[in-house]
C-alpha positions as CSV (number, residue, x, y, z in Angstrom):
1,M,-24.9,-37.4,5.8
2,R,-27.1,-36.3,8.7
3,P,-29.9,-38.8,9.4
4,A,-33.5,-37.7,9.1
5,V,-34.9,-37.1,12.5
6,R,-38.3,-36.2,13.9
7,P,-38.7,-33.2,16.1
8,V,-37.6,-33.8,19.6
9,G,-40.4,-35.1,21.9
10,M,-42.6,-36.2,19.0
11,S,-43.6,-39.8,18.4
12,S,-44.2,-41.4,15.1
13,T,-47.9,-41.3,15.6
14,E,-48.0,-37.8,17.0
15,G,-50.1,-35.3,15.0
16,A,-52.7,-38.0,14.3
17,R,-53.9,-37.6,17.8
18,V,-54.5,-33.9,17.5
19,S,-58.1,-32.9,18.0
20,G,-60.2,-30.7,15.7
21,S,-58.8,-29.7,12.4
22,S,-55.1,-30.3,12.8
23,A,-54.9,-33.2,10.3
24,P,-55.3,-31.9,6.7
25,P,-58.2,-33.3,4.8
26,S,-57.4,-35.5,1.8
27,R,-59.5,-33.4,-0.5
28,F,-61.7,-30.3,-0.4
29,R,-65.4,-30.7,-0.9
30,P,-67.0,-28.6,-3.7
31,R,-69.0,-26.5,-1.2
32,T,-65.8,-25.7,0.8
33,V,-64.0,-24.7,-2.4
34,L,-66.8,-22.5,-3.5
35,I,-67.1,-20.7,-0.1
36,W,-63.4,-20.0,0.2
37,T,-63.2,-18.9,-3.5
38,A,-65.9,-16.4,-2.8
39,V,-64.2,-15.1,0.4
40,S,-60.9,-14.8,-1.6
41,A,-62.6,-13.0,-4.4
42,L,-64.4,-10.6,-2.1
43,G,-61.2,-9.8,-0.2
44,A,-59.3,-9.3,-3.5
45,L,-62.1,-7.0,-4.8
46,C,-61.9,-4.8,-1.7
47,W,-58.1,-4.6,-1.9
48,G,-58.4,-3.7,-5.5
49,V,-60.8,-0.8,-4.9
50,L,-58.5,0.5,-2.1
51,A,-55.3,0.2,-4.1
52,L,-56.5,1.5,-7.5
53,S,-58.8,4.4,-6.6
54,R,-57.3,7.7,-7.4
55,G,-59.1,10.8,-6.2
56,E,-62.5,9.2,-5.9
57,E,-64.5,9.0,-2.6
58,I,-63.8,5.7,-0.9
59,S,-66.1,4.2,1.6
60,A,-64.7,2.7,4.8
61,V,-66.7,-0.4,4.0
62,W,-64.1,-1.5,1.5
63,L,-61.4,-1.4,4.2
64,V,-63.5,-3.5,6.6
65,G,-64.1,-6.1,3.8
66,A,-60.4,-6.2,2.8
67,A,-59.4,-6.9,6.4
68,L,-62.0,-9.5,7.3
69,G,-61.5,-11.4,4.0
70,S,-57.7,-11.5,4.6
71,Y,-58.1,-12.6,8.2
72,A,-60.4,-15.4,7.2
73,I,-57.9,-16.7,4.6
74,G,-54.9,-16.3,6.9
75,Y,-56.6,-18.2,9.8
76,R,-58.1,-20.9,7.7
77,F,-55.0,-21.7,5.6
78,Y,-51.8,-20.2,6.9
79,S,-52.3,-20.8,10.6
80,R,-53.5,-24.3,9.8
81,F,-50.4,-24.9,7.8
82,I,-48.2,-23.8,10.6
83,V,-50.0,-26.0,13.1
84,T,-50.1,-29.2,11.0
85,R,-46.6,-28.9,9.4
86,V,-44.5,-27.0,11.9
87,L,-45.8,-27.3,15.4
88,R,-47.9,-30.5,15.3
89,P,-49.5,-30.3,18.7
90,D,-50.6,-33.5,20.5
91,D,-53.8,-33.4,22.5
92,T,-52.9,-36.7,24.3
93,R,-50.0,-34.9,25.9
94,A,-50.8,-33.2,29.3
95,T,-50.1,-29.4,29.3
96,P,-48.4,-27.6,32.2
97,A,-51.9,-26.4,33.3
98,E,-52.8,-30.1,33.9
99,R,-49.5,-31.5,35.2
100,L,-48.6,-28.6,37.5
101,D,-52.1,-27.5,38.5
102,D,-51.7,-25.5,41.8
103,G,-54.8,-23.4,41.7
104,V,-52.8,-20.2,41.6
105,D,-50.8,-19.8,38.4
106,Y,-51.3,-23.2,36.7
107,Q,-54.9,-24.3,36.1
108,P,-56.7,-25.8,33.1
109,T,-59.0,-23.2,31.8
110,D,-61.9,-23.3,29.3
111,R,-60.6,-22.2,25.9
112,R,-63.3,-19.5,25.6
113,V,-62.3,-18.0,29.0
114,L,-58.7,-18.3,28.1
115,L,-59.2,-16.7,24.7
116,G,-60.8,-13.8,26.4
117,H,-58.0,-13.5,28.9
118,H,-55.3,-13.7,26.3
119,F,-57.0,-11.2,24.0
120,A,-57.6,-8.7,26.9
121,A,-54.0,-9.1,28.1
122,I,-52.4,-8.4,24.7
123,A,-54.8,-5.7,23.4
124,G,-53.7,-2.5,25.0
125,A,-53.0,1.1,23.9
126,G,-51.1,0.0,20.8
127,P,-53.9,-1.0,18.5
128,L,-55.9,2.0,19.5
129,V,-53.3,4.8,19.3
130,G,-50.7,3.7,16.8
131,P,-53.0,3.4,13.8
132,V,-54.5,6.8,14.6
133,L,-51.1,8.5,14.5
134,A,-50.1,6.6,11.4
135,V,-53.0,8.1,9.4
136,Q,-50.6,11.0,8.9
137,M,-49.1,8.8,6.2
138,G,-52.4,7.9,4.7
139,Y,-54.8,5.0,5.3
140,L,-53.4,2.6,2.8
141,P,-49.8,2.0,4.1
142,G,-51.1,1.5,7.6
143,T,-53.9,-0.9,6.5
144,I,-51.5,-3.0,4.5
145,W,-49.1,-3.3,7.4
146,I,-51.8,-4.1,9.9
147,V,-53.4,-6.8,7.9
148,F,-50.4,-8.6,6.3
149,G,-48.2,-7.9,9.2
150,V,-50.5,-9.8,11.6
151,I,-51.0,-12.7,9.2
152,F,-47.4,-13.4,8.5
153,A,-45.6,-12.0,11.6
154,G,-47.6,-10.9,14.6
155,A,-50.0,-13.8,14.9
156,V,-47.2,-16.3,14.0
157,Q,-45.0,-14.9,16.8
158,D,-47.8,-15.2,19.3
159,M,-48.8,-18.7,18.4
160,V,-45.3,-20.2,18.1
161,V,-44.0,-18.6,21.3
162,L,-47.1,-19.9,23.1
163,F,-46.5,-23.4,21.9
164,L,-42.8,-23.4,22.7
165,S,-43.4,-22.0,26.2
166,M,-46.2,-24.5,26.8
167,R,-43.9,-27.4,25.9
168,R,-41.4,-26.0,28.5
169,N,-43.7,-25.7,31.5
170,G,-44.7,-22.2,30.7
171,K,-41.2,-20.7,31.0
172,S,-40.8,-17.0,30.3
173,L,-39.3,-15.7,27.1
174,G,-36.1,-14.6,28.9
175,Q,-35.6,-17.9,30.6
176,M,-36.1,-19.8,27.3
177,A,-33.5,-17.6,25.7
178,R,-31.1,-18.3,28.5
179,E,-31.6,-22.0,28.3
180,E,-31.5,-22.2,24.4
181,I,-29.1,-19.5,23.4
182,G,-26.5,-19.8,26.2
183,K,-25.5,-17.7,29.2
184,V,-24.2,-14.7,27.3
185,G,-27.1,-14.4,24.9
186,G,-29.5,-15.5,27.5
187,A,-28.3,-12.9,30.0
188,A,-28.6,-10.2,27.4
189,A,-32.1,-11.3,26.6
190,L,-33.2,-11.4,30.2
191,I,-31.9,-7.9,30.9
192,A,-33.3,-6.4,27.6
193,V,-36.7,-8.1,28.0
194,F,-37.2,-7.0,31.6
195,M,-36.1,-3.4,31.0
196,I,-38.3,-3.1,28.0
197,M,-41.3,-4.7,29.8
198,I,-41.0,-2.1,32.6
199,I,-41.1,0.7,30.1
200,L,-44.1,-0.8,28.2
201,L,-46.1,-1.3,31.4
202,A,-45.4,2.3,32.6
203,V,-46.5,3.7,29.2
204,L,-49.7,1.7,29.2
205,A,-50.5,2.7,32.8
206,L,-49.9,6.4,31.9
207,V,-52.5,6.1,29.1
208,V,-55.0,4.7,31.6
209,V,-54.3,7.5,34.1
210,N,-54.7,10.2,31.5
211,A,-58.0,8.6,30.3
212,L,-59.5,8.2,33.8
213,A,-58.2,11.4,35.4
214,H,-61.2,13.7,36.4
215,S,-63.6,11.2,34.7
216,P,-66.1,9.9,37.2
217,W,-67.9,7.8,34.6
218,G,-64.8,6.0,33.5
219,T,-63.5,5.6,37.0
220,F,-66.7,4.1,38.3
221,S,-67.3,1.8,35.4
222,V,-63.7,0.5,35.4
223,A,-63.6,0.1,39.2
224,M,-66.8,-1.9,39.1
225,T,-65.3,-4.5,36.8
226,I,-63.1,-5.7,39.8
227,P,-66.0,-6.9,42.1
228,I,-67.9,-8.2,39.1
229,A,-64.8,-10.3,38.1
230,L,-64.3,-11.6,41.6
231,F,-68.0,-12.7,41.6
232,M,-67.5,-14.4,38.3
233,G,-64.4,-16.1,39.5
234,F,-66.0,-17.6,42.6
235,Y,-69.2,-18.4,40.8
236,L,-67.4,-20.4,38.1
237,Q,-64.9,-22.0,40.5
238,L,-67.1,-22.8,43.5
239,L,-70.8,-22.2,43.0
240,R,-71.5,-23.3,39.4
241,P,-68.3,-25.0,38.0
242,G,-68.3,-25.3,34.3
243,R,-71.3,-22.9,33.7
244,V,-69.3,-20.6,31.3
245,L,-72.3,-19.4,29.3
246,E,-74.4,-18.8,32.4
247,T,-71.5,-16.9,34.1
248,S,-70.9,-14.9,30.9
249,V,-74.5,-13.7,30.7
250,I,-74.5,-12.6,34.3
251,G,-71.2,-10.8,33.9
252,V,-72.2,-9.0,30.8
253,V,-75.4,-7.8,32.4
254,L,-73.5,-6.5,35.4
255,L,-71.0,-4.9,33.1
256,L,-73.7,-3.1,31.1
257,L,-75.2,-1.9,34.4
258,A,-71.8,-0.6,35.5
259,I,-71.5,1.4,32.2
260,V,-74.9,2.9,32.5
261,G,-74.3,3.5,36.2
262,G,-71.2,5.4,35.4
263,G,-73.2,7.8,33.2
264,W,-75.6,8.3,36.1
265,I,-72.7,8.8,38.6
266,E,-71.2,11.5,36.4
267,N,-74.3,13.7,36.7
268,S,-75.0,13.0,40.4
269,S,-73.8,14.2,43.8
270,L,-71.4,11.2,43.8
271,A,-69.4,12.6,40.9
272,D,-66.8,14.2,43.2
273,T,-66.2,10.8,45.0
274,F,-65.2,9.2,41.7
275,T,-63.3,12.2,40.3
276,L,-59.7,11.2,41.0
277,S,-56.5,13.1,40.4
278,P,-53.7,11.5,38.3
279,T,-51.6,11.0,41.5
280,T,-54.5,9.1,43.3
281,L,-55.0,7.0,40.2
282,V,-51.3,6.1,40.1
283,F,-51.5,4.6,43.7
284,C,-54.8,2.8,42.8
285,L,-53.2,1.2,39.8
286,V,-50.1,0.2,41.7
287,G,-52.2,-1.4,44.4
288,Y,-54.4,-3.2,41.9
289,G,-51.5,-4.4,39.9
290,F,-49.9,-6.0,43.0
291,V,-53.1,-7.7,44.1
292,A,-53.9,-9.0,40.6
293,S,-50.4,-10.5,40.4
294,V,-50.5,-12.4,43.7
295,L,-54.1,-13.7,43.8
296,P,-55.0,-17.0,42.2
297,V,-55.5,-16.4,38.5
298,W,-59.0,-17.9,38.5
299,M,-60.1,-15.4,41.2
300,L,-59.5,-12.0,39.5
301,L,-57.2,-11.8,36.5
302,A,-58.8,-14.4,34.2
303,P,-62.5,-13.5,34.8
304,R,-61.8,-9.8,34.6
305,D,-60.0,-10.1,31.3
306,Y,-62.7,-12.4,30.0
307,L,-65.3,-9.9,31.1
308,S,-63.4,-7.0,29.6
309,T,-63.2,-8.9,26.3
310,F,-67.0,-8.7,25.9
311,M,-66.7,-4.9,26.3
312,K,-63.8,-4.7,23.9
313,I,-65.2,-7.0,21.2
314,G,-68.7,-5.7,21.6
315,T,-67.7,-2.1,21.1
316,I,-65.5,-2.9,18.1
317,A,-68.2,-5.0,16.6
318,L,-70.7,-2.2,17.0
319,L,-68.2,0.2,15.4
320,A,-67.8,-2.2,12.5
321,L,-71.6,-2.5,12.2
322,G,-71.8,1.3,12.3
323,V,-69.3,1.6,9.4
324,L,-71.3,-1.0,7.4
325,I,-74.6,1.0,8.0
326,A,-73.4,4.5,7.7
327,A,-70.7,3.8,5.1
328,P,-68.6,6.8,6.0
329,V,-66.2,8.2,3.4
330,L,-62.5,8.0,4.1
331,Q,-61.4,11.7,4.3
332,A,-57.7,10.9,4.6
333,D,-55.6,10.4,1.5
334,A,-54.6,6.9,0.5
335,V,-50.9,8.0,0.7
336,T,-49.9,11.5,1.9
337,D,-46.8,13.5,1.0
338,F,-45.7,13.1,4.6
339,A,-45.0,9.4,3.9
340,S,-42.1,10.2,1.6
341,S,-40.9,13.5,3.0
342,G,-40.8,12.4,6.7
343,Q,-41.7,15.9,7.7
344,G,-45.1,15.2,9.2
345,P,-46.4,17.3,12.1
346,V,-47.7,14.3,14.1
347,F,-44.4,12.5,14.2
348,S,-41.2,12.9,12.1
349,G,-39.6,10.2,10.0
350,S,-40.3,8.5,6.7
351,L,-42.6,5.6,6.0
352,F,-39.8,3.1,6.3
353,P,-39.1,2.4,9.1
354,F,-41.3,4.6,11.2
355,L,-44.7,3.4,10.0
356,F,-43.7,-0.1,11.3
357,I,-42.7,1.4,14.6
358,T,-45.7,3.6,15.1
359,I,-48.1,0.7,14.4
360,A,-46.9,-2.1,16.6
361,C,-49.7,-3.8,18.4
362,G,-52.2,-4.8,15.8
363,A,-49.5,-6.0,13.4
364,L,-46.5,-7.2,15.4
365,S,-45.8,-6.6,19.1
366,G,-43.1,-7.9,21.3
367,F,-45.2,-7.4,24.4
368,H,-47.5,-10.2,23.2
369,S,-44.6,-12.7,23.4
370,L,-44.4,-11.9,27.2
371,V,-48.1,-12.9,27.6
372,A,-47.7,-15.9,25.3
373,S,-44.8,-17.1,27.6
374,G,-46.4,-15.8,30.8
375,T,-49.9,-16.5,32.0
376,T,-51.5,-18.2,28.9
377,P,-49.2,-21.3,28.6
378,K,-49.9,-22.0,32.3
379,L,-53.7,-22.1,31.7
380,I,-54.2,-23.7,28.3
381,E,-55.8,-27.2,28.6
382,K,-55.1,-28.7,25.2
383,E,-52.1,-28.2,22.9
384,S,-54.3,-27.8,19.7
385,Q,-55.9,-24.7,21.3
386,V,-52.7,-22.6,20.5
387,R,-54.2,-21.9,17.1
388,M,-57.4,-20.3,18.3
389,I,-55.8,-18.6,21.3
390,G,-52.5,-17.5,19.9
391,Y,-53.2,-16.9,16.3
392,G,-56.9,-16.1,16.6
393,A,-56.6,-13.5,19.5
394,M,-54.0,-11.6,17.5
395,L,-56.3,-11.4,14.5
396,M,-58.9,-10.0,16.8
397,E,-56.5,-7.3,18.0
398,S,-55.5,-6.5,14.4
399,F,-59.2,-5.8,13.6
400,V,-59.3,-3.4,16.5
401,A,-56.3,-1.6,14.9
402,V,-58.1,-1.5,11.5
403,M,-61.2,0.0,13.2
404,A,-59.1,2.6,15.0
405,L,-57.5,3.6,11.7
406,I,-60.9,4.0,10.1
407,A,-62.2,6.1,13.0
408,A,-59.3,8.5,12.4
409,S,-59.5,8.4,8.6
410,V,-63.2,9.5,8.5
411,L,-62.4,12.7,10.3
412,D,-61.8,15.9,8.3
413,P,-58.1,16.2,7.8
414,G,-58.1,19.7,9.2
415,L,-59.6,18.5,12.4
416,Y,-57.2,15.5,12.5
417,Y,-54.1,17.8,12.3
418,A,-55.6,20.4,14.6
419,M,-55.9,17.7,17.3
420,N,-52.6,15.8,16.7
421,A,-50.1,18.4,15.7
422,P,-48.0,19.7,18.7
423,A,-49.0,22.7,20.7
424,G,-45.8,24.5,19.7
425,L,-47.0,24.4,16.1
426,L,-50.7,25.1,16.6
427,G,-50.5,27.8,19.3
428,S,-53.0,28.2,22.1
429,S,-56.1,29.5,20.2
430,V,-58.4,28.2,17.6
431,E,-57.4,31.1,15.3
432,S,-53.7,30.2,15.5
433,A,-54.5,26.5,15.1
434,S,-56.6,27.2,12.0
435,Q,-53.7,29.1,10.4
436,A,-51.2,26.4,11.3
437,V,-53.3,23.8,9.7
438,A,-53.7,25.9,6.6
439,N,-49.9,26.1,6.4
440,L,-49.9,22.3,6.3
441,G,-52.2,22.4,3.3
442,F,-55.5,21.7,5.0
443,T,-58.4,23.9,6.0
444,I,-60.6,24.2,9.1
445,S,-62.0,27.5,10.4
446,P,-61.9,28.7,14.0
447,E,-65.7,28.4,14.1
448,E,-65.5,24.7,13.0
449,L,-62.9,23.9,15.6
450,T,-65.0,25.5,18.3
451,A,-68.1,23.7,17.1
452,A,-66.3,20.3,17.1
453,A,-65.2,20.8,20.7
454,K,-68.7,21.9,21.7
455,A,-70.3,18.9,20.1
456,V,-68.3,16.5,22.4
457,E,-68.5,18.9,25.4
458,E,-64.8,19.7,25.5
459,S,-63.4,23.1,26.1
460,T,-61.0,22.6,23.2
461,L,-59.8,19.9,20.8
462,V,-56.7,21.8,19.8
463,A,-53.4,19.9,20.3
464,R,-55.2,16.9,22.0
465,T,-52.2,14.8,21.0
466,G,-51.5,11.1,21.7
467,G,-54.2,9.6,19.5
468,A,-56.7,8.6,22.2
469,P,-58.9,11.8,21.9
470,T,-58.8,11.6,18.1
471,L,-60.0,8.0,18.3
472,A,-62.8,9.0,20.6
473,V,-64.0,11.8,18.3
474,G,-63.9,9.4,15.3
475,M,-65.8,6.8,17.2
476,S,-68.4,9.3,18.3
477,Q,-68.9,10.5,14.7
478,I,-69.5,7.0,13.4
479,F,-71.8,6.0,16.3
480,S,-73.8,9.2,16.2
481,D,-74.3,8.8,12.4
482,V,-76.2,5.5,13.3
483,I,-77.7,6.2,16.7
484,G,-78.8,9.5,18.1
485,G,-77.4,12.0,15.6
486,E,-75.4,15.1,16.6
487,G,-77.2,15.2,20.0
488,M,-75.6,11.9,21.0
489,K,-72.1,12.8,19.9
490,A,-71.0,13.9,23.4
491,F,-72.3,10.7,24.9
492,W,-70.5,8.5,22.4
493,Y,-67.3,10.6,22.9
494,H,-67.2,10.0,26.6
495,F,-68.2,6.4,26.2
496,A,-65.2,6.0,23.9
497,I,-62.9,7.6,26.5
498,M,-64.1,5.1,29.1
499,F,-63.8,2.2,26.6
500,E,-60.2,3.1,26.0
501,A,-59.3,3.1,29.7
502,L,-61.0,-0.3,30.2
503,F,-59.3,-1.6,27.0
504,I,-55.8,-0.7,28.2
505,L,-56.1,-1.6,31.9
506,T,-56.2,-5.3,31.2
507,T,-52.7,-5.2,29.8
508,V,-51.4,-3.6,32.9
509,D,-52.6,-6.3,35.4
510,A,-51.7,-9.2,33.1
511,G,-48.4,-7.6,32.3
512,T,-47.5,-7.2,36.0
513,R,-48.1,-10.9,36.5
514,V,-46.1,-11.8,33.5
515,G,-43.3,-9.5,34.9
516,R,-43.5,-11.4,38.1
517,F,-43.0,-14.7,36.3
518,M,-40.0,-13.3,34.4
519,L,-38.4,-11.9,37.5
520,Q,-38.9,-15.1,39.4
521,D,-37.2,-17.0,36.5
522,M,-34.3,-14.6,36.6
523,L,-33.9,-14.7,40.4
524,G,-34.3,-18.5,40.3
525,N,-31.0,-18.6,38.5
526,V,-29.4,-17.1,41.6
527,W,-31.4,-18.8,44.3
528,K,-33.7,-21.7,43.4
529,P,-36.5,-21.0,45.9
530,L,-37.2,-17.6,44.3
531,G,-37.8,-19.3,41.0
532,R,-40.6,-21.5,42.4
533,V,-43.9,-20.0,41.4
534,N,-45.7,-21.6,44.3
535,W,-43.5,-20.1,47.0
536,K,-45.5,-17.2,48.5
537,P,-42.5,-15.0,49.6
538,G,-41.1,-15.2,46.1
539,I,-44.4,-14.3,44.6
540,W,-44.9,-11.3,46.9
541,L,-41.3,-10.1,46.5
542,A,-41.2,-10.3,42.7
543,S,-44.7,-8.7,42.4
544,A,-43.6,-5.8,44.6
545,V,-40.4,-5.2,42.6
546,V,-42.3,-5.2,39.3
547,V,-45.0,-2.8,40.4
548,A,-42.4,-0.6,42.1
549,G,-40.5,-0.4,38.8
550,W,-43.3,0.7,36.5
551,G,-45.0,2.5,39.4
552,Y,-42.0,4.8,40.0
553,F,-41.9,5.9,36.4
554,L,-45.6,6.3,36.3
555,Y,-45.7,8.5,39.4
556,A,-42.9,10.7,38.2
557,G,-44.7,11.0,34.8
558,A,-48.0,11.9,36.4
559,T,-46.5,14.6,38.5
560,D,-44.0,16.0,36.0
561,P,-45.1,16.5,32.3
562,L,-41.5,16.0,31.2
563,G,-40.4,13.5,33.8
564,G,-40.8,9.8,34.6
565,I,-42.3,7.7,31.9
566,N,-42.8,10.9,29.8
567,Q,-39.0,10.8,29.5
568,L,-39.1,7.3,28.2
569,F,-42.3,7.5,26.1
570,P,-40.4,8.1,22.8
571,L,-38.8,4.7,23.3
572,F,-42.1,2.8,23.4
573,G,-42.4,1.8,19.7
574,I,-38.8,0.9,19.0
575,A,-38.4,-1.0,22.4
576,N,-41.6,-3.0,21.7
577,Q,-40.4,-4.1,18.2
578,L,-36.9,-4.8,19.5
579,L,-38.6,-7.2,22.0
580,A,-40.4,-8.8,19.0
581,A,-37.0,-9.3,17.5
582,I,-35.8,-11.2,20.6
583,A,-39.0,-13.3,20.6
584,L,-38.7,-14.3,17.0
585,T,-35.0,-15.0,17.5
586,V,-35.8,-17.4,20.3
587,A,-38.6,-19.0,18.3
588,T,-36.4,-19.5,15.2
589,T,-33.6,-21.0,17.3
590,L,-35.9,-23.5,18.9
591,L,-37.4,-24.5,15.6
592,I,-33.9,-25.3,14.3
593,K,-32.7,-27.0,17.4
594,T,-35.8,-29.3,17.4
595,G,-35.3,-30.6,13.9
596,R,-37.6,-28.1,12.1
597,L,-34.9,-26.4,10.0
598,R,-37.0,-26.6,6.8
599,W,-39.7,-24.6,8.5
600,A,-37.5,-22.0,10.2
601,W,-38.5,-19.5,7.6
602,V,-41.9,-19.2,9.2
603,T,-40.4,-17.1,12.0
604,G,-37.1,-16.3,10.3
605,V,-38.6,-14.1,7.6
606,P,-40.5,-11.9,10.1
607,L,-37.4,-11.8,12.2
608,T,-35.3,-10.5,9.3
609,F,-37.9,-7.8,8.5
610,T,-38.2,-6.8,12.1
611,V,-34.5,-6.5,12.6
612,A,-34.2,-4.3,9.4
613,V,-37.0,-2.0,10.7
614,T,-35.8,-1.7,14.3
615,F,-32.1,-1.3,13.6
616,T,-32.8,1.3,10.8
617,A,-35.1,3.2,13.2
618,S,-32.5,3.0,16.0
619,W,-29.7,4.2,13.7
620,Q,-31.8,7.2,12.7
621,K,-32.8,7.9,16.3
622,V,-29.1,8.0,17.3
623,F,-27.3,9.5,14.3
624,S,-29.9,11.6,12.4
625,S,-28.9,15.3,12.2
626,D,-32.6,16.2,12.2
627,P,-33.6,17.3,15.8
628,R,-37.2,16.0,15.1
629,V,-35.8,12.5,14.6
630,G,-32.5,12.1,16.3
631,F,-32.2,12.1,20.1
632,F,-28.7,13.5,20.2
633,A,-29.5,16.1,17.5
634,Q,-32.4,17.2,19.7
635,R,-30.1,17.3,22.6
636,E,-27.6,19.5,20.8
637,R,-30.4,21.9,19.6
638,F,-31.8,22.5,23.1
639,A,-28.3,22.7,24.6
640,D,-27.3,25.4,22.1
641,A,-30.6,27.2,22.9
642,I,-29.7,27.1,26.6
643,D,-26.3,28.7,25.8
644,E,-28.1,31.5,24.0
645,G,-30.7,31.9,26.8
646,K,-33.6,30.9,24.6
647,V,-36.6,28.7,25.6
648,L,-37.9,26.4,22.8
649,A,-41.3,24.6,22.7
650,P,-42.4,22.4,24.4
651,A,-40.3,23.8,27.2
652,K,-41.8,26.7,29.2
653,S,-38.8,27.5,31.3
654,M,-35.0,27.0,31.4
655,D,-35.6,24.2,33.9
656,D,-37.7,22.5,31.2
657,M,-35.0,23.1,28.7
658,H,-32.4,21.3,30.9
659,T,-34.9,18.4,31.5
660,I,-35.4,18.0,27.7
661,V,-31.6,17.8,27.2
662,T,-31.4,15.1,29.9
663,N,-34.3,13.2,28.4
664,S,-32.8,13.2,24.9
665,T,-29.5,12.0,26.2
666,V,-31.1,9.2,28.3
667,D,-33.3,8.1,25.4
668,G,-30.3,8.0,23.0
669,V,-28.2,6.0,25.4
670,L,-31.0,3.5,26.1
671,I,-31.5,3.0,22.4
672,V,-27.9,2.1,22.0
673,V,-28.0,-0.2,25.0
674,F,-31.1,-2.0,23.7
675,V,-29.7,-2.5,20.2
676,L,-26.4,-3.9,21.6
677,L,-28.3,-6.3,23.8
678,V,-30.5,-7.5,21.0
679,T,-27.5,-7.8,18.7
680,T,-25.8,-10.0,21.4
681,V,-28.9,-12.2,21.5
682,I,-29.1,-12.5,17.7
683,V,-25.4,-13.3,17.2
684,N,-25.3,-15.9,20.0
685,A,-28.5,-17.4,18.6
686,A,-26.9,-17.6,15.1
687,L,-23.9,-19.5,16.5
688,V,-26.2,-21.9,18.3
689,C,-28.2,-22.5,15.2
690,V,-25.1,-23.1,13.1
691,R,-23.8,-25.7,15.6
692,A,-27.2,-27.4,15.7
693,V,-27.3,-27.7,11.9
694,R,-23.8,-29.1,11.7
695,A,-24.1,-31.5,14.5
696,P,-24.8,-35.2,13.6
697,E,-27.7,-35.4,16.0
698,L,-30.1,-33.0,17.5
699,P,-29.2,-31.5,20.9
700,P,-30.9,-32.7,24.0
701,T,-34.5,-31.5,24.3
702,T,-35.5,-28.9,26.8
703,E,-39.2,-29.9,26.5
704,A,-40.9,-31.3,29.5
705,P,-41.3,-35.1,29.3
706,H,-44.4,-36.5,27.7
707,V,-47.2,-37.2,30.2
708,A,-50.5,-38.6,29.1
709,S,-53.4,-36.2,29.5
710,S,-56.4,-37.3,31.5
711,I,-58.5,-34.3,30.6
712,G,-61.4,-35.5,28.5
713,T,-61.5,-39.0,30.0
714,A,-64.2,-40.2,32.3
715,E,-61.9,-40.2,35.3
716,A,-60.5,-36.7,34.8
717,E,-61.5,-33.9,37.1
718,P,-63.2,-31.1,35.1
719,P,-60.8,-28.1,34.6
720,V,-61.9,-24.5,35.3
721,G,-64.9,-23.7,33.2
722,V,-65.4,-27.2,31.8
723,R,-68.3,-29.4,32.7
724,R,-67.7,-33.0,33.6
């Protein structure tokens, strides 16, 4: 019989030394029981109203209440359960930030600043755009997936990966896979993770370029966050160490001035100076990404992300407040016919699996695992903070996704489909768009379409696909109902566009630094000096390679509507969730190898669901005979049209037709490659887990040795943002 063992690296007294609320109380006080009973009852009531209403008008307030109540219960009980029973952090143990402090990548950072950095790094385009597109299937399926997906999958992945990486000197996800799963599975993981990461960064950067192109307000306001962040970094590091609140107030005031100044710039003679073309913005983003990757993290990246979090959370909080005050009615159906037919105009495919692919960030996102094994584990000062930073930040992002879904759901369905259906279906005029929407079963007149565009000072809203414009229109409608009325709708619309660009940009700079860590880990397996994060040539080389990778696809996409990252854009959702499958596989393997077999279901259940979703979606994308779903079916349709001399939308020429054939082929082949790589990782991980379970003793630990922490003692030097 296998002897009972403690998890590797854990002493008999470990867990009792965890600060805060890690140790479960012996009993609940009556007041606590009453409060959490009330929260549970309120959340259950809101869910009941959403689920049982049939045909009645439903206020968006119920959706906000259901989400917030669920988040509170999940954080208070489920995340606490995982921390106390599964992870059991030890605050007497020095983290990599303390042991390896080099002032560049490793540095103990105040938990509030780090929460801001982590949230800003993980919250990109996904929670804004995916829920908007998923409204095609109704507000209820998307809400259920966002809320329960984050509680039991997304936030769990982020927190567990952060903890495991922190215990291993902040190693990247790919490197942990190589060391824990073996050379074959690890190599497959390294290749898959890096390829997917480049695609994700290029897609995110393209959204930023599209949002800022020809927008002097957005360009000025976003650009000003860089010098403000530099000032905050030096102020907190050198001038007033530890004055987090003081620095925050100064930063927020400067940020608000930048936002107001952007509105003034747009209507001044300086507008042309800040009106940049997509190509110019590409080079600006590439240069900024490189600089943010090589500078010390305290100087630019952490303070800028922290600053951006005020903007992100502040705007979403105001949006939630606007919903509570205005109580807008959800215009979308709870569940639409498109959910079962799979013939929706916004995107094709049935609810399972494509809802869970379309809504990634906000519920479960593989990209988050890169941040959780990238910058954040190198900055966290105490192990117990993984709960607030890993689990808490993901709940915050999930609420962003809920608010985006509400913003789209309060729009008239006719306007929603007129904006999100493809141009090939809608035509080029408001008259043709009105007729096309009527054919879908909804109504909106040409006059109403013209008035909607005029209200936000746009020439047209027809076929403004991608989700971002729809979100901006929805946000402007909610804000104008509370402040300013119809006369302020244009202001709020352009404010929302700027907000989206600022929201997404923080994932690009942090993602580039994470990519640099990952590439250095990979190259370090070939030549050790390249793996040292404190070796300047290695830092510069790896950063240059990463920005060149996503920068190439971004440039090609900005100059060719069908080229570059536009070619790979359809892979975004599936690739992101395949990355989540890798992260959950690594997490489950490590739980089993470290003696936590009884708790492996915590990540094993989300892994099983994610594999079912991603592999089903990949199968349909490869083998479906429907050209709207299958890549190779689409290739065959356009190839046949070329033989017949026809030009099909969205192509406008025969050259475009050939490009679409190439794109469909490349996308189909890449899906097959990604699935094979992920399968290799999972199979090798399963073999490793079986051997670990059958072995009489646990395998040798890959955790860094226990070193006593000096942070919090009288002799300790104060970490960044912490007063002595």
